[in-house]
Structures are given as C-alpha cells and as structure tokens.
C-alpha positions as CSV (number, residue, x, y, z in Angstrom):
1,M,-47.0,39.3,-24.8
2,T,-43.3,40.8,-24.5
3,R,-41.1,38.7,-26.7
4,R,-38.0,38.5,-24.4
5,G,-35.7,41.1,-25.2
6,E,-38.0,42.9,-26.5
7,G,-39.6,45.0,-23.2
8,L,-40.6,44.5,-19.4
9,G,-42.4,41.5,-18.4
10,E,-44.6,41.2,-15.3
11,C,-44.7,39.3,-12.2
12,D,-46.9,39.9,-9.7
13,R,-45.8,38.0,-7.1
14,P,-41.8,38.0,-5.4
15,L,-39.1,36.5,-7.6
16,V,-38.1,34.2,-5.5
17,E,-41.7,32.3,-5.6
18,Q,-41.3,32.4,-9.5
19,Y,-38.7,30.9,-10.3
20,D,-36.6,28.1,-8.9
21,V,-33.2,29.2,-9.5
22,A,-30.9,32.5,-9.3
23,L,-28.2,32.5,-12.2
24,L,-26.2,35.3,-10.5
25,D,-23.5,37.1,-12.4
26,L,-20.6,38.0,-10.0
27,D,-18.6,41.0,-10.2
28,G,-21.3,44.0,-10.4
29,V,-24.7,41.7,-8.7
30,V,-22.7,40.1,-5.7
31,Y,-19.6,42.1,-5.5
32,L,-17.6,45.2,-6.8
33,G,-14.0,44.2,-7.3
34,Q,-12.8,43.1,-4.0
35,E,-15.6,44.5,-1.9
36,P,-19.5,42.4,-1.7
37,I,-22.4,44.6,-2.3
38,E,-23.9,44.6,1.3
39,S,-27.9,45.1,-0.3
40,A,-26.8,41.3,-2.5
41,V,-25.5,39.5,0.3
42,S,-28.2,39.9,2.3
43,A,-31.1,39.5,-0.4
44,I,-29.0,36.0,-1.4
45,G,-29.3,35.1,2.3
46,E,-33.1,35.8,2.3
47,A,-33.9,34.4,-1.3
48,R,-32.2,31.0,-0.1
49,A,-34.4,30.8,3.0
50,A,-37.5,31.7,1.0
51,G,-36.4,28.4,-0.8
52,M,-34.7,29.8,-4.1
53,R,-31.7,28.0,-5.1
54,M,-28.6,30.3,-6.1
55,C,-25.8,29.1,-9.2
56,F,-22.9,31.8,-9.5
57,T,-22.0,31.9,-13.5
58,T,-18.7,34.0,-14.5
59,N,-17.5,34.1,-17.7
60,N,-14.2,34.2,-15.9
61,A,-12.2,31.0,-16.8
62,S,-9.0,31.4,-14.6
63,K,-10.1,30.6,-11.8
64,T,-11.6,26.6,-10.1
65,P,-15.3,26.9,-9.0
66,E,-13.6,26.0,-5.5
67,H,-11.5,29.5,-5.5
68,V,-14.7,31.1,-6.7
69,A,-16.9,29.7,-3.6
70,G,-14.2,30.7,-1.4
71,R,-13.6,34.2,-2.3
72,L,-17.7,34.5,-1.6
73,R,-17.4,32.8,1.4
74,D,-14.9,35.0,2.2
75,M,-17.3,37.7,1.4
76,A,-20.5,36.2,3.8
77,V,-22.1,34.4,0.9
78,P,-22.5,30.4,1.6
79,A,-21.3,28.9,-1.2
80,T,-19.5,25.5,-2.7
81,A,-17.7,24.5,-6.2
82,D,-21.3,23.0,-6.8
83,D,-23.2,26.3,-6.7
84,V,-20.3,27.8,-9.3
85,V,-20.3,27.8,-13.1
86,T,-17.2,28.9,-14.9
87,S,-16.9,29.1,-18.6
88,A,-13.6,27.0,-18.4
89,Q,-16.2,24.1,-17.6
90,A,-18.9,25.1,-20.3
91,A,-15.9,25.3,-22.9
92,A,-14.8,21.7,-21.9
93,R,-18.5,20.4,-22.2
94,L,-18.5,22.4,-25.7
95,L,-15.5,19.8,-26.6
96,A,-16.5,16.6,-24.8
97,D,-19.8,16.3,-26.9
98,D,-17.3,16.4,-29.5
99,L,-14.6,14.7,-29.2
100,P,-13.8,10.7,-28.6
101,P,-12.5,10.0,-24.7
102,A,-9.2,10.8,-23.7
103,S,-8.4,13.3,-26.9
104,A,-5.7,15.6,-26.5
105,V,-7.0,19.5,-26.7
106,L,-4.2,22.0,-26.2
107,V,-4.9,24.5,-23.4
108,V,-4.1,28.1,-23.7
109,G,-5.1,29.1,-20.2
110,T,-4.4,28.4,-16.3
111,A,-4.5,25.3,-14.4
112,A,-7.8,26.1,-13.8
113,L,-8.8,25.3,-17.3
114,A,-6.9,22.5,-17.6
115,D,-8.3,20.7,-14.7
116,A,-12.1,21.7,-16.1
117,V,-10.6,19.8,-19.4
118,S,-10.0,16.8,-17.5
119,A,-12.7,16.9,-15.6
120,V,-14.7,16.0,-19.1
121,G,-12.8,13.1,-19.6
122,L,-10.0,14.7,-22.0
123,T,-6.3,15.4,-21.9
124,P,-4.8,19.0,-21.7
125,V,-1.3,19.9,-23.7
126,R,0.5,22.6,-24.4
127,V,2.3,22.2,-27.7
128,A,0.9,21.4,-31.2
129,G,3.5,18.7,-31.3
130,D,1.7,16.3,-29.3
131,Q,-1.2,16.6,-32.3
132,P,-4.3,18.0,-30.5
133,R,-7.8,17.8,-31.5
134,A,-8.5,21.0,-30.5
135,V,-7.2,24.2,-28.7
136,V,-9.1,25.8,-26.0
137,Q,-8.2,29.5,-25.1
138,G,-9.3,31.5,-21.7
139,Y,-7.5,34.3,-20.0
140,D,-4.6,33.9,-18.0
141,P,-2.8,37.1,-16.8
142,Q,0.7,35.3,-17.4
143,L,0.0,34.4,-21.1
144,T,3.3,34.3,-22.9
145,Y,3.8,35.2,-26.8
146,A,4.9,31.1,-27.4
147,R,1.6,29.7,-25.7
148,L,-0.1,31.8,-28.4
149,A,2.3,30.5,-31.2
150,E,1.7,26.9,-30.0
151,A,-2.4,27.6,-30.8
152,A,-1.9,29.5,-33.9
153,L,0.7,26.0,-35.1
154,A,-2.7,23.4,-33.8
155,I,-5.1,25.4,-35.1
156,R,-3.6,25.8,-39.3
157,A,-3.3,22.3,-38.6
158,G,-6.8,21.7,-37.9
159,A,-7.6,21.3,-34.5
160,R,-11.0,22.8,-33.4
161,W,-11.2,26.3,-31.8
162,V,-12.8,26.9,-28.6
163,A,-12.8,30.5,-26.8
164,T,-13.9,30.3,-22.8
165,N,-15.4,34.0,-23.7
166,V,-14.7,37.1,-26.0
167,D,-14.9,39.9,-23.3
168,A,-12.5,42.3,-25.2
169,T,-12.0,44.4,-21.6
170,L,-11.9,42.9,-18.0
171,P,-12.5,45.7,-14.7
172,D,-9.3,46.3,-12.9
173,P,-9.0,48.7,-10.0
174,R,-6.7,50.6,-12.3
175,G,-9.6,50.7,-15.3
176,L,-9.9,48.8,-18.1
177,L,-7.4,45.7,-19.2
178,P,-7.0,43.2,-21.9
179,G,-9.6,40.7,-21.7
180,N,-9.2,37.4,-23.0
181,G,-11.1,38.5,-26.6
182,A,-8.6,40.5,-27.1
183,L,-6.0,37.9,-26.7
184,V,-8.2,35.5,-28.9
185,A,-7.8,38.0,-31.8
186,A,-4.3,37.8,-31.9
187,V,-4.8,34.1,-32.8
188,A,-7.7,35.0,-35.1
189,T,-5.5,37.5,-36.7
190,A,-2.5,34.9,-37.3
191,T,-4.9,32.1,-38.4
192,G,-7.9,33.3,-40.6
193,A,-9.7,31.2,-37.9
194,S,-12.5,32.2,-35.8
195,P,-13.7,30.1,-32.8
196,A,-16.8,28.7,-31.1
197,V,-17.4,30.5,-27.9
198,A,-18.9,29.1,-24.8
199,G,-19.3,31.9,-22.3
200,K,-21.7,34.9,-22.1
201,P,-23.5,35.8,-24.5
202,E,-23.4,32.6,-26.4
203,R,-25.3,29.6,-25.1
204,P,-22.7,26.9,-23.6
205,L,-22.2,28.6,-20.0
206,H,-26.2,29.5,-19.5
207,A,-27.2,25.7,-20.6
208,E,-24.2,23.9,-18.2
209,A,-25.4,26.5,-15.1
210,V,-28.8,24.7,-16.0
211,R,-27.8,21.5,-16.3
212,R,-25.4,21.5,-13.3
213,S,-28.3,23.3,-10.9
214,G,-31.0,21.5,-12.2
215,A,-33.1,24.6,-12.9
216,R,-36.4,24.2,-14.4
217,R,-37.3,27.6,-14.4
218,P,-34.4,30.0,-14.3
219,L,-33.9,33.5,-13.6
220,V,-30.5,35.1,-15.1
221,V,-29.3,37.8,-13.1
222,G,-26.6,40.7,-14.5
223,D,-25.4,43.6,-14.2
224,R,-24.5,43.5,-18.3
225,L,-26.6,43.6,-21.3
226,D,-23.9,42.5,-23.7
227,T,-23.5,39.0,-22.0
228,D,-26.0,38.6,-19.4
229,I,-28.9,40.0,-20.7
230,V,-28.2,38.7,-24.5
231,G,-27.2,35.4,-22.9
232,A,-31.0,35.0,-20.7
233,V,-32.4,35.7,-24.6
234,K,-30.2,33.3,-26.5
235,G,-30.8,31.1,-23.6
236,E,-34.8,31.4,-23.6
237,A,-34.7,32.5,-20.3
238,D,-36.3,35.7,-18.1
239,S,-33.6,38.1,-17.0
240,L,-33.4,40.9,-14.4
241,L,-31.0,43.8,-15.0
242,V,-29.7,45.6,-11.7
243,L,-27.7,48.5,-11.3
244,T,-25.1,47.7,-9.3
245,G,-22.6,47.3,-11.7
246,V,-21.4,48.4,-15.3
247,T,-24.8,49.1,-16.5
248,D,-26.1,52.7,-15.5
249,L,-29.3,54.1,-16.2
250,D,-28.9,55.8,-19.2
251,H,-27.3,52.9,-20.8
252,L,-30.6,50.8,-19.3
253,L,-33.0,52.9,-21.1
254,A,-30.4,53.3,-24.5
255,A,-30.9,49.5,-24.9
256,R,-31.8,48.1,-28.0
257,P,-34.7,45.4,-29.2
258,G,-32.6,41.7,-28.2
259,A,-30.7,43.3,-25.3
260,R,-33.5,44.2,-22.8
261,P,-34.2,42.4,-19.6
262,T,-37.4,41.0,-18.4
263,Y,-37.3,42.8,-14.9
264,V,-34.9,45.7,-13.8
265,A,-34.2,47.0,-10.2
266,P,-31.5,48.9,-8.9
267,D,-30.0,45.7,-6.9
268,L,-30.5,42.1,-5.8
269,T,-33.0,43.1,-2.8
270,A,-35.5,42.4,-6.1
271,L,-35.5,39.2,-5.9
272,L,-37.5,39.3,-3.1
273,R,-40.6,41.6,-4.4
274,P,-42.7,41.3,-7.4
275,Q,-42.1,43.6,-10.7
276,P,-45.8,44.2,-11.6
277,G,-47.3,45.8,-14.8
278,A,-48.4,49.3,-12.5
279,I,-47.7,50.6,-9.3
280,P,-47.6,54.4,-8.6
281,A,-44.4,55.5,-8.2
282,G,-43.8,56.2,-4.1
283,D,-46.7,54.1,-3.7
284,G,-45.2,50.5,-3.0
285,G,-44.7,50.1,0.0
286,D,-41.1,50.2,0.6
287,P,-38.5,52.8,-1.4
288,T,-36.9,49.4,-3.5
289,T,-40.7,48.6,-4.9
290,A,-40.8,52.4,-5.2
291,A,-37.8,52.4,-7.1
292,I,-38.7,49.0,-9.3
293,A,-41.7,50.6,-10.1
294,D,-39.9,54.3,-11.5
295,L,-37.6,52.7,-13.5
296,R,-39.7,50.7,-15.2
297,A,-41.8,53.3,-15.7
298,R,-38.7,55.0,-17.3
299,C,-37.5,51.7,-19.5
300,A,-41.3,51.5,-20.9
301,A,-41.6,55.4,-21.9
302,A,-37.8,55.4,-23.5
303,W,-38.4,51.8,-25.1
304,R,-42.3,52.8,-26.2
305,G,-40.2,53.9,-29.8
C-alpha cells in the first residue's frame, strides 16, 4: 500500500461513494479570481446529489464565513456560513484550547479575525498596553506599521503568537502580492520569535474543518501541492489535486515525496468518477476518465524514480 504523500492511490468506485465530505479549497478549485469554474459548479451540485457534503476551507482570514458563503452563492454554488471554515476560526480555536476564557488577545488583522476570536470566548484587543495573553496575526490589506509595532511589543512581553497562515504571496489580477507570511516575517524579524501556524499546510485548519463538518472519511481537494496536499498528508487524509489553479502538469510531475496527492484530475468532475489503478488511456468511456488515466500514467512514470 502506498503511503500518503508518496504516490497515487486507487479507488475503483466514484470518489463520492468513497468519501463523505470534500474539504474544498476555493481559489483555483471552485473559482479563479472573480469567476467561477463552470465544471466545478456543476460537479459540486452532482456530488451533493450523490450524498457527498461540501466543506469550503480557506487560508484567507480576512473574510467572515458569511461573506465567503455569500460569494459562493453569487457564483451559483449553494453555501451557508456553516459550510465554510477559515484559518481565522482555526487560529481562534488554537488559542481557546490554550487560554483561560475571556483572555485578552491582540488582533493584528481584520474585523473578521476579531469576530472569530470573540466567537470562542476570548477578548480581542488592539494595543499591547491591554496586556494580551496572545497575539493572533492574519492578512489585512489595510495593515499599518502601528499594528505591527503593537504586536512586536506584546510578543516581546511574553504573549503567545499565532499566525493564521504564512503564505508568502496571494494572487491578484495584477500578479502576486505580499501575503500574510510576508507580514508575519516583519514581526519575526523584529522579535526573533516564530509563530504557531493555524492554516494550511499545518494541522489546525484541517482539524477544525473535520470537526465542524463532522467528516468521517474526508477528501482534501486543492490546486496547490505545498498547502493543500502537504496539509492533507499532515492531517492523515486522502487528497485530490486538480489542475484548474496554481499547479500545472510540469509541477505535478516534479512533486517531491511528501507532497504527492492520492488522486489527480483535470478538474473537479473527478469527484464523480473512480481512480482505478489501470485504465488504458482513451478507454475510460468519456474524455474526463481518459484524461484521469493519462494523468495517473504520467505521474506513475515520473515518480517511479
């Protein structure tokens, strides 16, 4: 049996029958920028009709679950706030498990992150003078030097530090912009400290998604090897990598051990199909099945060495 992260697995029936919940990344899987991926929208509907539940997981801590769910509904993907799990919620849970109730937490991030802190019974504050027990830092496009300075002061005074995620960049129509990881690096340089990380590829976000969705047999679905797939391996879950986002074929074939998905596919319609060990390319009954067979054959050949 192939170990997770080392090579491809097999499934002789449609993935919707093997797994009860799909833990779906968003950008690159469900949508690209402001536009839905049409094949993903239809696949989500068909997978739900077949009995699979959807849990939308995101490293973005700047938006509330309600906001994310509303955006999905605007793209014709039915979703409620309960279907969405963010790294802000994972970070807040990480703190709540470690701090007394009502403890002060210095929030370096948007109101969505402060709301997540309040939701677990902790008290969000904005200045080091409030003597916070912890600092939580998430992406905020309006972040100021003053906020970073308050974080550095609190951390130097002994506050625990949690980052929602450490993605160095985030995608934008103009190109890659500095992500939360770049802003975390500024505080790390000023303090010499390193934060605990809640988001992908670390375990807290995966664990929060499993807890909130009630998944017993989760399937992690993503478009990035370094966050989605490595996160699935760390969470001891099977994974599906789709080629509708960041990872292209060349990057997939070059995937290192520890970052290899269980299954591969051109797009999210793979949820409705099996991933058997041997299907002759072009003999799968439809173009997507044939494309899956071809991808599997290419990965097996590339990873054999």
